[in-house]
Phi, psi and omega in degrees: 000135181280172185299319179297319179294322178296317181294318179298319178297318180295318178298322177298316179294321177301316179298322182296318182270357178080028178288133179218185183298327178294322177298314180300317180298317181296315182292316182295335177290346180272346188305312183286309183295334182267351187301321183291341179275343188297315179303320179295320178298321183288320177300316177299319181303311184281334172297319180293322179302320182298340181275356184232097185306323182298332177270318185285340182295339180281349177268101187254357185258013176068205185298326181296320178293320179298319177300318179293319180295325177296319178296321178294320182290322179293325175294321179298317180291321180295320176294323178301317184278326188266336185070204354287155185267065186254194183298317181298319178300314183295318180298318179297321178296320178299319182293332177300314178299318179297322180294325178299320178294317183301320184270356176081027179277126176296131185298337180299330180285334172295318180299310184286329178295318179293327176297320179294317178295321179301312180298321179294317179295317180293323177297317178294323178298318180296327181283338183254353188292135180236002181266194181278168186294319181298317179296324177297315179298316179297321180293318178297320178297320179294318178296319177299316178302314184295317178295321177296321177296318178296317179296321178298318180294318180297315179294322178300312179295317181301313182293320180297315181291320180296318179296319179296320178295319179296318178297321179296318178297320179294321178296318179296320178297319179295319178298320178297318178296316180297316180300317179295320179293317178297317179300317180296317183289327185270336186297315183297308179297326178294322177296319178296315179299317180298317180296315180292321178297320178299317180299312183296328180281331191243345182291136177262133177056041178294138181288155176303326179295317180293320177299313179298320179300314182288327175295320178294322176299317179298313180299316182299316185278340168295320177296320178299314180295319180295324178297321179296317179292321179297321179300317178295316182296318179297320181293321184282331188236037183295116181283159177286132186281153169264128184275096182242137179300136175213157183278120177295323180300311181295319182296313181293322177299317179298318180294316180297322178293326182285325187285338178051061180293149178302151181297336182282356175260119179272122183251129175242120176254109187235093179255132184301141177302137178074017180299124183290164175294149174270157177258123180169184176266106186300324180297316179292319183288337172297326176297317179299306184297322178298317178297317181293323179291318178294322177297319177297316179302313182294322181293334181263004180051038174087359177209142182150207183227129175246121179247125179244114182244147176228137179211161177265134176233102183057239181265016181240167168239145179235130177247127187245128179246111183242127179242166178252035185274203187286342184079178183238128179302147184301325182287347179256347189298323183285345187249355191293344179261008176282142176300140175071012176252127182219143175266001183263154177293327178241152177125149181281344185074031180250347186301304181289326177297318178294318179300315180296319180298319179295312181296320177300318180292339175272006182059035177248194179225149173233116183236155180228143173228129185209151175226127184302127180087355184230012174095179184223156173228124174252133181240123176253124180244127183230163175290142178260152174291129180271168179299322179296323181287333182273347184269000000 
């Protein structure tokens, strides 16, 4: 967050606790009478820290570091009392929270440490106060507001930095998963290409048939490698679709012709008579249907029955893909559409995640129902072309 954003956030918090110019005036009037008490408060502060290993373990520089920290803390307290409570003040408070994350201090110790300082300041105020009781109460309330605001800023910074670190760790973990998946997907085709290239370079008197066979193997496995890279690219750069009417019958027929399912898989395409056109990007939705058909093929190990049904539901159309395969275990069912999660020995685990992302961008739904050992049904629901849109 930039300095302007930090100041705006602080002003919002001030408004929330009711901080005003009178509060600032009351606290700033304490700067001089309380200054002589600050060294004693700080000595007490660090004596207490030494009694709690979880807090003192972050101090690794011995007495010299403690001396520096004492100087920083006394400066922090003097700024707290004297102000001004401007942008520079807010930025310095924010950095305190960030520093806590850097040194590994549990935020709970910031909370209790500030409570100890609060009690010390109020105790010193009581010993030096010369005004009436009502003014003392108002002054303590103003000091409490300011300390609460400081703690809120420190916690805000702490949480922001902590959240950013967690996101960074998650990104690194995701990169590691992707790298492992890509390596797995590319290693096999590259090994085949390498083997065929070695043969073509070193075989003596290779027949034209053998040369052609190895060239076709190279071409085939280059396509396999390219498909893996394309899957990642499609997932990362999925464009927003234009919702244009298209024929589900034609689209599904094209996908089935492209997939070349084994002859041992019986395919039934059952679309309700008069099924309206769906609204969407046919090119993107071919990716969805292709993934669902390939998953069905893999689940049936090359033989079984795939039934594709289409029907109109109110202003939507629903396409149902039902296979007679192995099904999906219940403990995996909730995660199968997560990126990089796969129930297969091979694969990046992006197929269903990409399909869901495409359907979501079409403002549709992709749902699955499955029973282990009895097959699965995937349902894609899309907007249908209405009579007004077709006229």
